[in-house]
ZADO-1210 file (C-alpha; in nm, 4 decimals, padded with zeros to 6 digits):
<atoms>
<atom x="00.8692" y="01.0189" z="00.9141" code="UNK" pos="1"/>
<atom x="00.6709" y="01.3018" z="00.7713" code="UNK" pos="2"/>
<atom x="00.3148" y="01.3434" z="00.6620" code="UNK" pos="3"/>
<atom x="00.4439" y="01.3676" z="00.3045" code="UNK" pos="4"/>
<atom x="00.5845" y="01.0150" z="00.3316" code="UNK" pos="5"/>
<atom x="00.2498" y="00.8876" z="00.4590" code="UNK" pos="6"/>
<atom x="00.0764" y="01.0613" z="00.1691" code="UNK" pos="7"/>
<atom x="00.3153" y="00.9035" z="-00.0835" code="UNK" pos="8"/>
<atom x="00.2615" y="00.5561" z="00.0610" code="UNK" pos="9"/>
<atom x="-00.1153" y="00.6053" z="00.0535" code="UNK" pos="10"/>
<atom x="-00.0970" y="00.7058" z="-00.3130" code="UNK" pos="11"/>
<atom x="00.1143" y="00.3976" z="-00.3846" code="UNK" pos="12"/>
<atom x="-00.1507" y="00.1799" z="-00.2187" code="UNK" pos="13"/>
<atom x="-00.4200" y="00.3358" z="-00.4364" code="UNK" pos="14"/>
<atom x="-00.2170" y="00.2730" z="-00.7524" code="UNK" pos="15"/>
<atom x="-00.1326" y="-00.0848" z="-00.6557" code="UNK" pos="16"/>
<atom x="-00.4941" y="-00.1552" z="-00.5652" code="UNK" pos="17"/>
<atom x="-00.6097" y="-00.0287" z="-00.9049" code="UNK" pos="18"/>
<atom x="-00.3561" y="-00.2556" z="-01.0777" code="UNK" pos="19"/>
<atom x="-00.4607" y="-00.5490" z="-00.8603" code="UNK" pos="20"/>
<atom x="-00.8297" y="-00.4922" z="-00.9326" code="UNK" pos="21"/>
<atom x="-00.7691" y="-00.4822" z="-01.3064" code="UNK" pos="22"/>
<atom x="-00.5452" y="-00.7885" z="-01.2934" code="UNK" pos="23"/>
<atom x="-00.7824" y="-01.0176" z="-01.1046" code="UNK" pos="24"/>
<atom x="-01.0730" y="-00.9324" z="-01.3343" code="UNK" pos="25"/>
<atom x="-00.8926" y="-01.1074" z="-01.6188" code="UNK" pos="26"/>
<atom x="-01.0025" y="-01.4725" z="-01.6544" code="UNK" pos="27"/>
<atom x="-00.6499" y="-01.6174" z="-01.6680" code="UNK" pos="28"/>
<atom x="-00.4673" y="-01.3637" z="-01.4542" code="UNK" pos="29"/>
<atom x="-00.1155" y="-01.4174" z="-01.3244" code="UNK" pos="30"/>
<atom x="-00.1688" y="-01.5429" z="-00.9701" code="UNK" pos="31"/>
<atom x="00.1935" y="-01.4752" z="-00.8731" code="UNK" pos="32"/>
<atom x="00.1664" y="-01.1139" z="-00.9857" code="UNK" pos="33"/>
<atom x="-00.1611" y="-01.0761" z="-00.7953" code="UNK" pos="34"/>
<atom x="00.0018" y="-01.2164" z="-00.4817" code="UNK" pos="35"/>
<atom x="00.2981" y="-00.9777" z="-00.5204" code="UNK" pos="36"/>
<atom x="00.0615" y="-00.6821" z="-00.5407" code="UNK" pos="37"/>
<atom x="-00.1298" y="-00.7989" z="-00.2322" code="UNK" pos="38"/>
<atom x="00.1935" y="-00.8298" z="-00.0342" code="UNK" pos="39"/>
<atom x="00.3093" y="-00.4888" z="-00.1580" code="UNK" pos="40"/>
<atom x="-00.0182" y="-00.3290" z="-00.0475" code="UNK" pos="41"/>
<atom x="00.0078" y="-00.4968" z="00.2935" code="UNK" pos="42"/>
<atom x="00.3689" y="-00.3825" z="00.3346" code="UNK" pos="43"/>
<atom x="00.2737" y="-00.0242" z="00.2536" code="UNK" pos="44"/>
<atom x="-00.0226" y="-00.0402" z="00.4914" code="UNK" pos="45"/>
<atom x="00.2024" y="-00.1581" z="00.7723" code="UNK" pos="46"/>
<atom x="00.4510" y="00.1182" z="00.6931" code="UNK" pos="47"/>
<atom x="00.1765" y="00.3799" z="00.7113" code="UNK" pos="48"/>
<atom x="00.0637" y="00.2442" z="01.0488" code="UNK" pos="49"/>
<atom x="00.4177" y="00.2747" z="01.1840" code="UNK" pos="50"/>
<atom x="00.4571" y="00.6228" z="01.0374" code="UNK" pos="51"/>
<atom x="00.1312" y="00.7417" z="01.1928" code="UNK" pos="52"/>
<atom x="00.2502" y="00.6108" z="01.5289" code="UNK" pos="53"/>
<atom x="00.5740" y="00.8068" z="01.4916" code="UNK" pos="54"/>
<atom x="00.3889" y="01.1238" z="01.3947" code="UNK" pos="55"/>
<atom x="00.1612" y="01.0846" z="01.6979" code="UNK" pos="56"/>
<atom x="00.4667" y="01.0549" z="01.9235" code="UNK" pos="57"/>
<atom x="00.6130" y="01.3711" z="01.7719" code="UNK" pos="58"/>
<atom x="00.2890" y="01.5599" z="01.8355" code="UNK" pos="59"/>
<atom x="00.2631" y="01.4508" z="02.1994" code="UNK" pos="60"/>
</atoms>
């Protein structure tokens, strides 16, 4: 994995978090959609953690 991939995933997290924040502010928001976004953000976060570990190994 490259640093570019980490950067792309981080940008995706930012975008998803913005969508999530806007969604949950609505009084009758779609709870399923909110849950999907939370899972997506968590998945991307886990991917970034793995990618950082791989980059660290490559540097060592």
